[in-house]
FILUMMI-753821 format. One line per field, with one value per residue: residue number from 1; residue in three letters; chain; x, y, z of N, C-alpha, C in turn. Coordinates in Angstrom, 2 decimals. Example, Ala and Ser with C-alpha at 12.3 -4.5 7.8 and 13.67 -1.06 7.14 Angstrom:
BEGIN
resi	(1,2)
resn	(ala,ser)
chain	(A,A)
npx	(13.19,12.85)
npy	(-5.69,-2.25)
npz	(7.80,7.08)
capx	(12.30,13.67)
capy	(-4.50,-1.06)
capz	(7.80,7.14)
cpx	(13.20,12.90)
cpy	(-3.30,0.03)
cpz	(7.80,7.87)
//
This chain:
BEGIN
resi	(1,2,3,4,5,6,7,8,9,10,11,12,13,14,15,16,17,18,19,20,21,22,23,24,25,26,27,28,29,30,31,32,33,34,35,36,37,38,39,40,41,42,43,44,45,46,47,48,49,50,51,52,53,54,55,56,57,58,59,60,61,62,63,64,65,66,67,68,69,70,71,72,73,74,75,76,77,78,79,80,81,82,83,84,85,86,87,88,89,90,91,92,93,94,95,96,97,98,99,100,101,102,103,104,105,106,107,108,109,110,111,112,113,114,115,116,117,118,119,120,121,122,123,124,125,126,127,128,129,130,131,132,133,134,135,136,137,138,139,140,141,142,143,144,145,146,147,148,149,150,151,152,153,154,155,156,157,158,159,160,161,162,163,164,165,166,167,168,169,170,171,172,173)
resn	(met,val,leu,asp,ala,lys,ile,lys,asp,glu,ile,leu,glu,glu,ala,lys,ile,phe,leu,asn,leu,ser,glu,lys,glu,val,glu,asp,met,lys,lys,ser,lys,gly,val,asp,phe,leu,val,ser,ala,pro,phe,ile,val,asn,ser,ser,glu,pro,lys,lys,val,ala,leu,leu,his,leu,val,thr,tyr,leu,gly,glu,arg,arg,gly,ala,arg,lys,phe,phe,lys,gln,tyr,lys,gly,gln,gly,ile,glu,asn,arg,leu,ala,pro,leu,cys,glu,phe,ile,gly,gly,asp,glu,glu,leu,ile,lys,glu,tyr,lys,lys,ile,leu,lys,leu,phe,ser,leu,arg,asp,his,lys,ala,asp,lys,asn,val,asp,arg,asp,met,lys,lys,phe,asn,pro,ile,leu,glu,gly,glu,asn,met,glu,asp,glu,ile,gln,glu,leu,ser,ile,glu,val,asn,lys,ser,asn,ser,lys,leu,ala,lys,met,met,lys,glu,asp,leu,lys,lys,asp,ala,asn,gly,ile,gly,thr,phe,trp,trp)
chain	(A,A,A,A,A,A,A,A,A,A,A,A,A,A,A,A,A,A,A,A,A,A,A,A,A,A,A,A,A,A,A,A,A,A,A,A,A,A,A,A,A,A,A,A,A,A,A,A,A,A,A,A,A,A,A,A,A,A,A,A,A,A,A,A,A,A,A,A,A,A,A,A,A,A,A,A,A,A,A,A,A,A,A,A,A,A,A,A,A,A,A,A,A,A,A,A,A,A,A,A,A,A,A,A,A,A,A,A,A,A,A,A,A,A,A,A,A,A,A,A,A,A,A,A,A,A,A,A,A,A,A,A,A,A,A,A,A,A,A,A,A,A,A,A,A,A,A,A,A,A,A,A,A,A,A,A,A,A,A,A,A,A,A,A,A,A,A,A,A,A,A,A,A)
npx	(11.01,12.23,13.98,17.14,17.69,19.08,18.86,16.09,15.64,17.04,15.43,13.01,13.86,14.35,11.72,10.62,11.86,11.02,8.20,7.84,7.51,6.67,8.64,7.24,5.50,7.36,8.41,6.10,5.74,7.92,7.05,5.03,3.56,2.55,3.94,6.50,6.23,5.72,8.13,10.10,9.48,10.46,13.14,13.02,11.76,13.75,14.18,15.72,16.32,15.91,15.83,14.89,12.36,11.18,11.06,9.38,7.00,6.44,6.16,3.99,1.99,1.95,1.29,-1.32,-2.50,-2.14,-3.70,-4.10,-6.21,-8.38,-7.33,-6.83,-9.10,-11.45,-13.95,-17.39,-17.80,-15.26,-12.37,-10.28,-7.69,-7.07,-6.88,-4.71,-2.67,-0.51,1.15,2.15,4.07,7.24,10.78,12.29,12.88,11.76,9.25,7.37,7.54,6.72,4.05,3.12,3.51,1.60,-0.75,-0.70,-0.78,-3.27,-4.91,-4.60,-5.61,-8.28,-9.10,-8.81,-10.84,-12.99,-12.62,-12.97,-15.59,-17.78,-16.89,-16.40,-19.01,-20.22,-18.76,-19.52,-17.96,-16.65,-16.89,-16.42,-17.71,-19.88,-21.32,-22.45,-20.79,-19.51,-16.84,-15.84,-15.32,-13.17,-11.29,-10.92,-9.90,-7.51,-6.22,-5.75,-4.03,-1.81,-1.08,-0.19,2.15,5.73,7.34,9.52,8.10,5.48,5.98,6.72,4.30,2.64,1.86,0.10,-1.88,-3.16,-4.83,-8.19,-10.12,-10.81,-8.72,-6.62,-6.23,-3.99,-2.23,-1.66,-1.04)
npy	(-10.92,-8.00,-5.96,-5.37,-6.79,-5.41,-2.72,-2.37,-2.89,-0.71,1.44,0.77,0.97,3.72,4.64,3.51,4.95,7.57,7.37,6.22,3.39,0.08,-2.87,-5.13,-4.07,-3.34,-5.86,-7.07,-5.47,-6.24,-8.61,-7.94,-7.79,-5.52,-3.39,-4.12,-3.76,-0.93,0.07,-1.05,-0.17,2.55,2.02,0.18,1.65,3.35,5.79,8.93,9.43,7.03,5.95,8.07,8.52,6.02,5.98,8.20,7.29,5.08,6.25,7.93,6.03,4.58,6.63,7.16,4.73,4.82,6.82,9.25,9.14,10.80,12.68,11.26,10.20,8.83,10.11,9.99,10.00,10.82,9.85,6.96,7.53,10.04,9.59,7.90,9.47,10.71,8.52,8.11,9.79,10.56,11.11,11.81,9.04,6.22,6.87,5.11,2.83,3.99,4.58,1.96,1.10,2.75,1.66,-0.92,-0.35,0.93,-1.19,-3.11,-1.58,-1.19,-3.84,-4.28,-2.63,-4.14,-6.56,-5.62,-4.78,-5.74,-5.42,-2.69,-1.76,-2.51,-0.91,1.52,2.87,4.69,3.18,2.74,0.70,0.05,2.29,1.91,1.93,0.22,-1.74,-3.92,-4.28,-2.53,-3.59,-6.11,-5.36,-3.98,-6.11,-7.89,-6.32,-5.97,-8.62,-9.33,-7.97,-7.89,-6.62,-5.90,-4.97,-5.95,-8.71,-9.09,-8.96,-10.94,-13.43,-12.62,-11.53,-13.75,-14.55,-14.32,-11.37,-11.61,-12.97,-11.31,-10.10,-9.90,-8.46,-5.65,-5.31)
npz	(-0.37,-1.89,-1.36,0.17,3.31,5.35,4.61,4.65,7.39,8.48,7.64,8.88,11.53,11.76,11.40,13.67,15.73,15.10,15.27,17.71,17.94,19.03,19.74,18.92,16.99,15.04,14.41,13.39,11.14,9.64,8.60,6.91,3.75,2.51,3.75,2.97,0.22,0.07,1.10,-0.52,-3.11,-3.80,-4.34,-6.40,-8.43,-9.03,-7.65,-6.95,-4.36,-2.61,0.07,1.63,0.45,0.88,3.69,4.10,2.83,4.46,7.03,6.55,5.92,8.37,10.13,9.35,10.07,12.81,13.95,12.58,10.88,10.21,8.52,6.28,5.29,3.00,0.99,-0.08,-3.56,-4.03,-5.51,-4.95,-5.51,-4.50,-1.75,-1.73,-2.70,-1.10,-0.77,-3.21,-4.09,-5.39,-5.47,-8.22,-10.50,-12.50,-14.66,-15.86,-14.25,-11.86,-12.50,-12.70,-10.05,-8.81,-9.90,-8.79,-6.05,-5.92,-6.76,-4.65,-2.59,-3.37,-3.33,-0.63,0.38,-0.52,0.88,3.48,3.73,5.33,7.99,7.94,7.52,9.95,11.69,10.88,9.06,6.33,3.19,-0.14,-1.54,0.05,-0.35,-2.71,-4.89,-7.61,-7.84,-9.00,-11.79,-12.17,-10.37,-11.56,-14.09,-13.38,-12.11,-14.21,-15.83,-14.08,-13.64,-16.18,-16.42,-16.33,-14.61,-11.82,-9.61,-10.07,-10.14,-7.53,-6.23,-7.23,-6.03,-4.02,-5.57,-6.54,-4.56,-3.34,-2.57,0.12,1.16,1.60,4.00,5.69,4.21,4.36,7.10)
capx	(11.37,13.10,14.95,18.13,17.16,19.76,18.29,14.73,15.75,17.44,14.25,12.07,14.41,14.09,10.28,10.41,12.28,10.18,6.82,7.85,6.90,7.13,9.38,6.25,5.05,8.44,8.45,4.92,5.99,8.89,6.31,3.95,3.78,2.26,5.08,7.60,5.95,5.92,9.53,10.91,9.13,11.35,14.39,12.70,11.46,14.99,14.10,17.06,16.50,15.00,15.65,14.02,11.00,10.68,10.71,8.19,5.84,6.16,5.67,2.64,1.12,1.82,0.56,-2.74,-2.92,-2.01,-4.52,-4.33,-7.17,-9.27,-6.67,-6.69,-10.41,-11.96,-15.35,-18.23,-17.56,-13.84,-11.65,-9.28,-6.40,-6.85,-6.44,-3.40,-1.71,0.74,1.98,2.52,5.06,8.61,11.81,12.88,12.46,11.25,7.81,6.56,7.50,5.89,2.66,2.81,3.39,0.30,-1.78,-0.68,-1.24,-4.71,-5.54,-4.67,-6.50,-9.66,-9.36,-8.94,-12.22,-13.88,-12.45,-13.38,-16.92,-18.64,-16.34,-16.64,-20.44,-20.47,-18.11,-20.04,-16.81,-16.86,-16.34,-17.13,-18.56,-21.11,-22.02,-23.00,-19.82,-19.14,-15.42,-15.45,-14.71,-11.86,-10.42,-10.62,-9.05,-6.19,-5.62,-5.26,-2.88,-0.67,-0.66,0.52,3.42,6.91,8.19,9.90,6.99,4.38,6.42,6.73,2.93,1.85,1.25,-1.02,-2.94,-3.87,-5.81,-9.37,-10.02,-10.91,-7.47,-5.54,-6.33,-2.69,-1.37,-1.16,-0.37)
capy	(-9.52,-7.52,-5.04,-5.92,-6.78,-4.38,-1.42,-2.35,-2.76,0.67,2.28,0.44,1.51,5.16,4.81,3.14,6.09,8.71,7.17,5.54,2.08,-1.01,-3.96,-6.00,-3.39,-3.46,-7.27,-7.28,-4.79,-7.03,-9.71,-7.37,-7.61,-4.13,-2.58,-4.49,-3.10,0.51,0.37,-1.49,0.52,3.65,1.45,-0.47,2.67,4.13,7.14,9.48,9.39,5.95,5.78,9.16,8.27,4.83,6.39,9.06,6.44,4.26,7.11,8.35,4.87,4.28,7.74,6.91,3.57,5.08,7.87,10.43,8.70,11.86,13.39,10.37,9.63,8.92,10.49,9.64,10.78,11.14,8.64,6.42,8.14,11.16,9.03,7.27,10.43,10.88,7.33,8.03,10.83,10.07,12.07,11.16,7.68,5.81,7.21,3.92,2.01,4.70,4.32,0.58,1.12,3.34,0.66,-2.01,0.22,1.12,-2.51,-3.69,-0.75,-1.54,-5.20,-4.12,-2.15,-5.29,-7.50,-5.00,-4.16,-6.10,-4.77,-1.25,-1.52,-2.62,0.21,2.74,3.50,4.85,2.21,3.05,-0.43,0.18,3.45,1.51,1.96,-1.10,-1.70,-5.22,-4.14,-1.89,-4.58,-7.12,-4.73,-3.77,-7.43,-8.40,-5.51,-6.25,-10.01,-9.39,-7.25,-8.63,-5.74,-6.37,-4.64,-6.89,-10.04,-9.07,-9.03,-11.95,-14.42,-11.99,-11.33,-15.01,-14.69,-13.46,-10.19,-11.98,-13.58,-10.32,-9.42,-9.63,-7.79,-4.37,-5.53)
capz	(-0.22,-2.95,-0.78,1.09,4.68,6.14,4.26,5.19,8.85,8.77,7.44,9.97,12.77,11.74,11.65,15.08,16.54,14.77,15.72,18.99,17.72,19.89,19.06,18.28,15.77,14.06,13.98,12.53,9.86,8.88,7.97,6.11,2.32,2.18,4.19,2.09,-1.06,0.22,1.38,-1.66,-4.36,-4.20,-4.86,-7.67,-9.46,-9.20,-7.08,-6.68,-2.90,-2.23,1.52,2.10,-0.03,1.58,5.05,4.02,2.55,5.63,8.11,6.15,6.11,9.80,10.73,9.06,10.87,14.24,14.52,11.75,9.86,9.76,7.44,5.14,4.96,1.64,1.07,-1.22,-4.76,-4.11,-5.92,-4.03,-5.84,-3.58,-0.48,-1.91,-3.26,-0.34,-0.92,-4.63,-4.38,-5.49,-5.88,-9.38,-10.74,-13.80,-14.70,-16.18,-13.04,-10.88,-12.90,-12.32,-8.59,-8.48,-10.25,-7.81,-4.79,-6.07,-6.81,-3.32,-1.77,-3.76,-2.81,0.81,0.59,-0.75,2.00,4.74,3.65,6.46,9.18,7.77,7.74,11.39,12.37,10.26,8.43,4.88,2.26,-1.38,-1.93,0.83,-0.90,-4.00,-5.98,-8.09,-8.14,-9.54,-13.12,-12.02,-9.74,-12.58,-15.10,-12.79,-11.86,-15.50,-16.22,-13.21,-13.89,-17.47,-16.31,-15.90,-13.80,-10.48,-8.70,-10.30,-9.71,-6.07,-5.70,-7.96,-5.13,-3.34,-6.56,-6.73,-3.47,-3.50,-1.69,1.53,1.58,1.69,5.28,6.31,3.26,4.86,8.37)
cpx	(12.39,14.24,15.89,17.62,17.80,19.15,16.87,14.76,16.14,16.24,13.22,12.56,14.19,12.61,9.96,10.74,11.31,8.77,6.70,7.12,7.47,7.91,8.41,5.75,6.10,8.52,7.27,5.13,6.97,8.21,5.25,4.34,3.54,3.39,6.28,7.45,6.24,7.40,10.43,10.69,10.08,12.69,14.14,12.43,12.65,14.85,15.52,17.36,15.60,14.79,14.70,12.57,10.39,10.24,9.45,6.93,5.44,5.58,4.25,1.65,0.89,1.08,-0.94,-3.27,-2.99,-2.76,-4.79,-5.35,-8.05,-8.66,-6.57,-8.01,-10.71,-13.45,-16.09,-17.94,-16.09,-13.09,-10.60,-7.89,-6.07,-6.31,-5.02,-2.30,-0.44,1.69,2.50,3.51,6.47,9.53,12.55,12.31,11.90,9.73,6.93,6.45,6.66,4.41,2.23,2.63,2.02,-0.84,-1.87,-1.20,-2.76,-5.44,-5.67,-5.54,-7.96,-10.03,-9.54,-10.34,-13.20,-13.82,-13.02,-14.83,-17.82,-18.19,-16.62,-18.11,-20.75,-19.89,-18.60,-18.91,-17.08,-16.16,-17.10,-18.04,-19.90,-21.95,-22.56,-22.03,-19.43,-17.69,-14.93,-14.75,-13.31,-10.86,-9.98,-9.64,-7.62,-5.47,-5.02,-4.00,-1.64,-0.17,0.09,1.92,4.54,7.84,8.47,8.77,5.86,4.76,6.38,5.34,2.09,1.18,0.02,-2.19,-3.75,-4.96,-7.03,-9.27,-10.08,-9.62,-6.33,-5.50,-5.01,-1.75,-0.79,-0.48,-1.35)
cpy	(-9.17,-6.71,-5.77,-5.75,-5.69,-3.00,-1.31,-2.17,-1.33,1.62,2.03,1.00,3.02,5.44,4.50,4.32,7.26,8.59,6.45,4.19,1.07,-2.03,-4.87,-5.37,-3.51,-4.89,-7.58,-6.64,-5.58,-8.17,-9.22,-7.19,-6.15,-3.20,-2.86,-3.79,-1.60,0.88,0.00,-0.66,1.67,3.16,0.85,0.55,3.61,5.58,7.63,9.52,8.29,5.76,6.83,8.89,7.06,5.19,7.26,8.25,5.64,5.09,7.60,7.23,4.59,5.39,7.57,5.78,3.90,6.30,9.09,10.12,9.83,12.67,12.56,9.74,9.79,9.18,10.09,10.59,11.15,9.85,8.22,7.02,9.29,10.66,8.47,8.25,10.61,9.68,7.17,9.10,10.23,11.24,11.37,9.76,7.47,5.99,6.00,3.00,2.67,4.52,2.92,0.46,1.65,2.39,-0.42,-1.52,0.41,-0.22,-3.11,-2.87,-1.04,-2.92,-5.16,-3.59,-3.31,-6.26,-6.95,-4.53,-4.51,-5.43,-3.27,-0.91,-1.53,-1.43,1.57,3.58,3.60,3.74,2.43,1.92,-0.35,1.36,3.16,1.57,0.53,-1.03,-2.98,-5.10,-3.54,-2.84,-5.62,-6.57,-4.52,-5.09,-8.00,-7.64,-5.86,-7.68,-10.17,-8.80,-8.17,-7.76,-6.36,-6.12,-5.65,-8.29,-10.17,-9.34,-10.17,-12.96,-13.86,-11.74,-12.60,-15.23,-13.85,-12.35,-10.56,-12.61,-12.59,-9.60,-9.10,-8.89,-6.52,-4.53,-6.05)
cpz	(-1.31,-2.38,0.17,2.53,5.55,5.87,4.81,6.70,9.25,8.66,8.55,11.30,12.86,12.02,13.11,15.99,16.35,15.34,17.06,18.91,18.70,19.06,18.32,16.98,14.67,13.53,13.06,11.16,9.00,8.12,6.98,4.64,1.92,2.56,3.29,0.74,-0.97,0.36,0.19,-2.92,-4.72,-4.78,-6.24,-8.78,-9.71,-8.77,-6.81,-5.18,-2.32,-0.72,2.08,1.71,0.69,3.00,5.04,3.74,3.80,6.77,7.79,6.39,7.59,10.54,10.54,9.93,12.37,14.72,13.67,10.64,9.35,8.61,6.16,4.72,3.49,1.77,-0.20,-2.39,-4.97,-4.45,-4.91,-4.30,-4.91,-2.24,-0.58,-2.34,-2.42,-0.46,-2.35,-5.04,-4.37,-5.83,-7.01,-9.57,-12.14,-13.82,-14.99,-14.97,-11.95,-11.22,-12.50,-10.80,-8.18,-8.79,-9.19,-6.46,-4.82,-6.05,-5.41,-2.38,-2.09,-3.22,-1.29,1.16,0.47,0.44,3.30,4.77,4.84,7.76,9.12,8.00,9.24,12.16,11.85,9.64,6.92,4.12,0.96,-1.85,-1.20,0.34,-2.29,-5.16,-6.34,-8.55,-8.80,-10.89,-13.02,-11.37,-10.76,-13.62,-14.58,-12.54,-13.13,-15.92,-15.40,-13.45,-15.19,-17.39,-15.84,-15.05,-12.44,-9.47,-8.84,-9.83,-8.20,-5.49,-6.31,-7.04,-4.43,-4.30,-6.79,-5.68,-3.78,-2.46,-0.22,2.06,1.74,3.03,5.94,5.37,3.85,6.19,9.31)
//
């Protein structure tokens, strides 16, 4: 974890209150690389209001997970960037680091689509891979770019990048 544990706990506690999360959900989030990434990024990119942005990213992500999926659906022909847009808003910050954050977020989201394709097919859930979109080249290209980077964000995610897409099941939570 990159972020000080006290700050992360403070943000998780606010999300717990706001979304009426259980203690188990909070404990699970403390172990999640994806949650760690979302909450740490505003501090790493030097947002002028990192706690606010971290909470907004976390609440948006958890809202999607806990029932607001219809507002975050991705549709055929619509790039994944549209779905990720609410998680890519910052108040101030280093533009180059924000671009890198967006690349990493997109990479893990594409890999998540790849890992979930069988489950998504069974649940009749939209998955661009099931619609015939070939994301392998984009996944490969983004993986190379992120692996070459020496930024704090990229270093934070390098271990997870070594896993194939099927090994990232616990990344988000």
